[in-house]
C-alpha positions as CSV (number, residue, x, y, z in Angstrom):
1,M,66.6,-39.8,232.6
2,A,69.2,-41.6,230.3
3,T,72.4,-42.5,232.0
4,P,75.6,-42.1,229.8
5,N,78.1,-44.9,229.6
6,P,81.1,-44.4,231.9
7,N,83.4,-45.7,229.2
8,D,82.0,-43.3,226.7
9,H,84.6,-40.6,227.4
10,T,87.2,-42.6,225.5
11,S,85.1,-43.0,222.4
12,Y,85.6,-39.5,220.9
13,H,88.1,-39.2,218.0
14,L,89.2,-36.7,215.3
15,S,87.6,-37.1,211.9
16,H,90.1,-36.4,209.2
17,S,87.4,-35.5,206.7
18,S,85.6,-32.9,208.7
19,Y,88.2,-32.1,211.4
20,T,85.5,-32.0,214.1
21,C,85.1,-34.0,217.3
22,S,82.4,-36.7,217.0
23,H,81.5,-36.4,220.7
24,C,81.4,-32.7,221.6
25,G,81.4,-31.1,218.1
26,C,84.5,-29.0,218.6
27,D,86.1,-27.6,215.4
28,F,89.7,-28.5,214.6
29,H,90.3,-26.8,211.2
30,S,93.8,-25.6,212.1
31,L,95.0,-29.1,212.9
32,V,96.4,-30.2,209.5
33,D,98.7,-33.0,208.7
34,P,102.0,-31.5,207.3
35,S,102.9,-34.6,205.4
36,A,101.8,-33.1,202.0
37,E,103.6,-29.9,202.6
38,A,106.8,-31.7,203.6
39,A,106.6,-33.9,200.5
40,D,106.2,-30.9,198.3
41,A,109.2,-29.2,200.0
42,H,111.3,-32.3,199.5
43,R,110.3,-32.5,195.9
44,R,111.3,-28.9,195.3
45,L,114.6,-29.4,197.0
46,H,115.3,-32.5,194.8
47,D,114.4,-30.5,191.7
48,L,116.8,-27.7,192.7
49,E,119.6,-30.2,193.5
50,T,119.2,-31.7,190.0
51,Q,119.4,-28.3,188.4
52,V,122.6,-27.6,190.4
53,K,124.1,-30.8,189.2
54,I,123.2,-30.0,185.6
55,L,124.8,-26.6,185.9
56,N,127.9,-28.1,187.4
57,T,128.3,-30.5,184.4
58,K,127.8,-27.6,182.0
59,A,130.5,-25.6,183.8
60,A,132.9,-28.6,183.7
61,S,132.3,-29.0,180.0
62,A,132.9,-25.3,179.4
63,V,136.2,-25.5,181.3
64,D,137.2,-28.5,179.2
65,K,136.4,-26.6,176.0
66,L,138.4,-23.6,177.3
67,A,141.4,-25.8,178.0
68,D,141.2,-27.3,174.5
69,Y,141.0,-23.8,173.0
70,E,144.1,-22.8,175.0
71,D,146.0,-25.8,173.7
72,E,145.1,-25.1,170.1
73,L,146.1,-21.4,170.6
74,R,149.4,-22.4,172.0
75,Y,150.0,-24.8,169.1
76,L,149.2,-22.1,166.6
77,R,151.5,-19.6,168.3
78,D,154.4,-22.1,168.1
79,A,153.7,-22.7,164.5
80,N,153.6,-19.0,163.8
81,A,156.9,-18.6,165.6
82,R,158.5,-21.4,163.6
83,H,157.2,-19.8,160.3
84,E,158.7,-16.5,161.3
85,Q,162.0,-18.0,162.1
86,Q,162.0,-19.8,158.7
87,S,161.1,-16.6,156.9
88,Q,163.9,-14.7,158.7
89,T,166.5,-17.4,157.9
90,G,165.2,-17.6,154.3
91,G,165.5,-13.8,153.9
92,T,169.1,-13.7,155.2
93,S,170.3,-16.5,153.0
94,G,171.3,-15.7,149.4
95,L,168.9,-16.6,146.5
96,A,170.1,-18.4,143.4
97,L,170.1,-16.6,140.0
98,E,168.7,-17.9,136.7
99,G,170.7,-18.4,133.5
100,P,173.4,-20.7,132.4
101,G,176.7,-21.0,134.3
102,P,177.4,-20.9,138.0
103,A,175.1,-19.3,140.4
104,I,175.6,-15.6,141.1
105,T,174.6,-13.8,144.3
106,P,172.8,-10.5,143.8
107,P,175.4,-7.6,144.1
108,M,175.0,-4.8,146.6
109,P,174.1,-1.3,145.2
110,G,177.6,0.1,145.9
111,Q,179.4,-2.8,144.4
112,S,177.2,-2.7,141.2
113,Q,178.3,1.0,140.7
114,Q,182.0,0.0,141.2
115,Q,181.5,-2.8,138.6
116,Q,179.9,-0.5,136.0
117,Q,182.7,2.1,136.1
118,P,185.6,-0.1,134.8
119,Q,183.3,-1.8,132.2
120,S,182.3,1.6,130.8
121,R,185.9,2.8,130.7
122,L,186.9,-0.4,128.9
123,A,184.2,0.1,126.3
124,S,185.3,3.7,125.7
125,L,189.0,2.7,125.2
126,S,188.1,-0.1,122.9
127,A,185.9,2.2,120.8
128,L,188.8,4.8,120.5
129,L,191.4,2.1,119.6
130,P,189.6,-0.4,117.4
131,G,192.8,-1.6,115.6
132,R,194.9,-2.4,118.6
133,R,194.6,-5.8,120.1
134,K,196.5,-7.2,123.0
135,E,197.5,-10.8,123.3
136,V,196.5,-12.4,126.6
137,H,197.6,-15.8,127.9
138,P,194.6,-18.1,127.8
139,V,195.1,-19.1,131.4
140,N,194.6,-15.6,132.7
141,L,191.0,-15.1,131.6
142,P,189.3,-12.0,132.8
143,I,186.7,-12.4,135.5
144,T,184.0,-10.1,136.5
145,P,184.7,-8.1,139.7
146,H,183.0,-9.2,142.9
147,T,181.6,-12.3,141.3
148,G,184.7,-14.4,140.7
149,V,183.3,-16.0,137.5
150,F,184.0,-15.6,133.8
151,S,182.3,-12.8,131.9
152,Q,179.9,-13.1,128.9
153,N,182.6,-12.5,126.2
154,D,184.6,-15.7,126.8
155,I,184.4,-16.6,123.0
156,A,186.6,-13.7,122.1
157,Y,189.5,-15.1,124.1
158,G,189.6,-18.2,121.9
159,S,191.4,-16.1,119.3
160,N,193.7,-14.5,121.9
161,S,192.3,-11.1,121.3
162,L,190.5,-8.5,123.5
163,S,187.3,-7.1,122.0
164,P,185.1,-4.5,123.6
165,P,182.2,-5.9,125.6
166,K,179.1,-6.0,123.4
167,T,176.7,-5.7,126.4
168,P,178.2,-4.1,129.4
169,F,177.1,-5.5,132.7
170,T,174.5,-3.0,133.9
171,K,171.4,-3.2,136.1
172,S,169.2,-3.8,133.1
173,S,171.3,-6.7,131.8
174,A,171.6,-8.4,135.3
175,P,170.1,-11.9,135.4
176,Q,166.7,-12.2,136.9
177,L,166.3,-13.7,140.4
178,L,164.4,-16.9,141.1
179,P,160.8,-16.4,142.4
180,S,161.0,-16.5,146.1
181,H,158.5,-18.1,148.5
182,S,157.4,-14.7,149.9
183,D,153.9,-15.0,148.4
184,S,153.4,-18.4,150.0
185,Q,154.8,-17.2,153.3
186,I,152.5,-14.2,153.2
187,V,149.5,-16.5,152.5
188,T,150.5,-18.8,155.3
189,M,151.0,-15.9,157.7
190,S,147.6,-14.4,156.7
191,S,145.9,-17.8,157.2
192,L,147.7,-18.2,160.6
193,Q,146.6,-14.7,161.7
194,S,143.0,-15.4,160.6
195,S,143.0,-18.7,162.5
196,L,144.6,-17.0,165.5
197,E,141.8,-14.3,165.4
198,E,139.2,-17.0,165.2
199,E,140.7,-18.8,168.1
200,R,140.8,-15.6,170.1
201,N,137.1,-15.0,169.3
202,L,136.3,-18.5,170.3
203,R,138.2,-18.2,173.5
204,L,136.5,-14.9,174.4
205,R,133.1,-16.6,173.7
206,A,134.0,-19.6,175.8
207,E,135.2,-17.3,178.7
208,S,132.0,-15.2,178.5
209,S,129.8,-18.4,178.5
210,L,131.8,-19.8,181.4
211,S,131.4,-16.5,183.4
212,Q,127.7,-16.5,182.5
213,T,127.3,-20.1,183.7
214,Q,129.2,-19.4,186.9
215,T,127.0,-16.4,187.6
216,E,123.9,-18.4,186.9
217,L,125.2,-21.2,189.1
218,E,125.9,-18.8,191.9
219,D,122.4,-17.2,191.6
220,L,120.7,-20.6,191.5
221,T,122.7,-21.8,194.6
222,A,121.8,-18.6,196.5
223,Q,118.2,-18.9,195.4
224,L,118.2,-22.6,196.4
225,F,119.6,-21.9,199.9
226,G,117.2,-19.0,200.3
227,Q,114.2,-21.2,199.4
228,A,115.4,-24.0,201.6
229,N,115.8,-21.5,204.6
230,E,112.3,-20.2,203.9
231,M,110.9,-23.7,203.8
232,V,112.6,-24.7,207.0
233,A,111.4,-21.5,208.7
234,T,107.8,-22.1,207.5
235,E,107.9,-25.7,208.6
236,R,109.2,-24.7,212.0
237,K,106.5,-22.1,212.4
238,A,103.8,-24.6,211.3
239,R,105.2,-27.2,213.7
240,A,105.2,-24.7,216.6
241,K,101.6,-23.8,215.8
242,L,100.6,-27.4,215.7
243,E,102.4,-28.1,219.0
244,E,100.6,-25.2,220.6
245,R,97.3,-26.4,219.2
246,V,98.0,-29.9,220.5
247,K,98.7,-28.5,223.9
248,V,95.4,-26.6,223.9
249,L,93.6,-29.7,222.8
250,E,95.2,-31.8,225.5
251,Q,94.2,-29.2,228.1
252,R,90.6,-29.3,226.8
253,D,90.7,-33.1,226.9
254,T,91.8,-33.1,230.6
255,E,89.1,-30.6,231.4
256,K,86.5,-32.7,229.6
257,R,87.6,-35.8,231.5
258,R,87.2,-34.0,234.8
259,R,83.7,-32.9,233.8
260,L,82.8,-36.4,232.8
261,D,84.1,-37.8,236.1
262,R,82.0,-35.2,238.0
263,L,78.9,-36.1,235.9
264,E,79.5,-39.8,236.5
265,K,79.7,-39.2,240.2
266,A,76.6,-37.1,240.2
267,V,74.7,-39.8,238.2
268,S,75.8,-42.5,240.6
269,R,74.6,-40.4,243.5
270,I,71.3,-39.8,241.8
271,E,70.9,-43.6,241.3
272,R,71.7,-44.3,244.9
273,V,69.1,-41.8,246.0
274,K,66.5,-43.4,243.7
275,Q,67.3,-46.8,245.1
276,M,67.0,-45.5,248.6
277,V,63.7,-43.7,247.9
278,G,62.3,-46.7,246.1
279,P,59.9,-46.9,243.2
């Protein structure tokens, strides 16, 4: 009968290739090294953290663009207000009239009617009395009402005579006004309004993109924390299972050691009996 080595109980080990005991042949398929799973979990966490950083940078750039759009919008509003003030001041100020002589402000409607009445009366009187002429001092030259300037028939006063006005001052014979800058102001206002609308559209797009990035960032952070919690929970469960398995294996190891001790004692007794009996 072959006698086992007493030190042979310490020679069994776990084979990582087959997960079986080399001495007793027990199967240990559930005992798995969690280093690969932990490395995979850390890699996933690192990828999610990099995604969160990228989204944070995108959100910061969107906020910067929104601030730039707000500054441009404020500048355009100030320019629009300045143009409106300039147009109001230009509309209230009097415009210069064309033609030779001093500048004439455009008369009001009521004043033009009052001006036409004495001129028409003077024309009718001069037509009725063509032979009568009145001498007038050259210093007291007639001036047109409301304007304070000399009339168009100043040549007749060179001969100290009063002649009927050839062309009475009516609305049709009034001098034409200078072309105003209303067209250019309208063009500038339309361009400012179009640029303002474009800036508003850009701002709305920037706000929508910012809100979208914020929602995506919140969703990704929630997903990241959920996955991290799930990974931690799975790792804890696996660790608990491994600890339980290790405890079971330790108990089996102690039982095997006790059996080996008993077997060694029995073998030693058998050898003693053989020695006592003899060959």
